N, C-alpha and C positions, 0 to 999 in steps of 0.2 A: 636233461628234457627228451621226451619220447617224441619220435617222429611223429607228426599229426599223420592224417591221413591222407594219401597221397593226393594231388590235383592233377590231372592228365596233360602232360608236357607233350608235344609230340616230336619238339625236337630241339636242339642246342639252342638254337637263334629264337625260338618260342620261350625258352626258360627264362633265357637273357632278358628279352623284352618284358615278360614278368616282373622278372626281379628289381629291375629298373624302374618300372612301375609301379611296385611295393615301397621302393627306396624313396620314389619324388611324394606318394602319398602318406607315407609313415606309419603302412598296411601291415603292422606287426605280426599278425597272423598268415599274412600271405610268404612274407619275410621266414618265417618259421617252417611253412610248409616246403617251402623251395630249397632250403637248406639242411642239409645232413646235420645231426647233433654234435659229429668229431670235428665238424668245419673248422679251419682254422685261418684268419685273417691277419696279413701282413701289413703294418701303416709305415708311411712317411718318414717314420720318427723310427723305426727298427721296432715297435712292440709287438708281440703275437698278440691275438687279442679272440676270444672263443664266440661259440656261437651265442652263448648265453648274455656276455659281455656288451655284442654288438646290439642282442635285442633287446637287452636293456635299456641301451643309448637310445635307441628309438623309440622306447616305449616310453621313457622319462622327457623326453623332448631336447636330452643333451644334444642329439646329433637329430637334425632338420635339414633338408633339401630342400633349399628353397627354388634355385631353377638348376635346368642339366639338358644345357645344348652338346648335343654330341657330332663331333669333328668329324671321327673316322671308327670306324667298326669294322672286326674283322672275327671270323670264326672257323673253328675247325672241329669235325666231330668222324670219331671211326669207332665201329661197334659200339662198347660199352664207355669209351672215352669222350670228352669235348673240351675244346678252350674256348672264349670268347676273349677279345682284348678290345678297348676300347680308349679312344681319347676325347675329352669333355670340357668343357669350360664351364664353371659351378660355381653357382653361390649357396655355400651350404653354413648353416647357423654349428657352431661346436661350443658347446658349453658358453653360451650367451655371445658367445664372436661371430662375427656375420664375416666369412671368407670367401673371395672371388679365387678362384685358381684354375688354372688347368690341368689336370688331372690325368695319370692314365694307368687305368683297370685292367689286371688279367686276371680270368677266374678258373678255374679247374672245373669241372663237371663228371659225374659220375650218374652211369643209368642202372638205376636200382629196382626191379620190378616193375619194367616199362616206364620209369619217370625220370627225371633231370634231376638230380640235387647237385647243388653247390657244395663242395668239398672242399676247395681252398679260393684264395685270395689276395692278390697284390697289389696295392697302393701306393702311386707314387706322385710327388709333385712335379711336374714337367716346367711350369712356369707361374 
């Protein structure tokens, strides 16, 4: 899947906000625009998921965030690299199962042609 036309994102914090909103609303086009084609996602069960697989899960409805309550957020950016981390209580529908959990995300971002793109993420269940 080729990266779509970039959407201006001035900071890694703004990119994280846009990504979280796209996840909450299931906006697959926005998720696509914010994610590099080569991005990888590391799940709590040790699996590595590609961008295409992640987008397909949102598009099909296999994954849907019903609620996200952010508990803590941190970020760092330097030149063309950035990282965000978040601890949140979520309610997610995953393959038809409703799951309530506290999750931690760490996301790595890169600045390409003036746009922040997600390049990797790691998700862990904390409670």
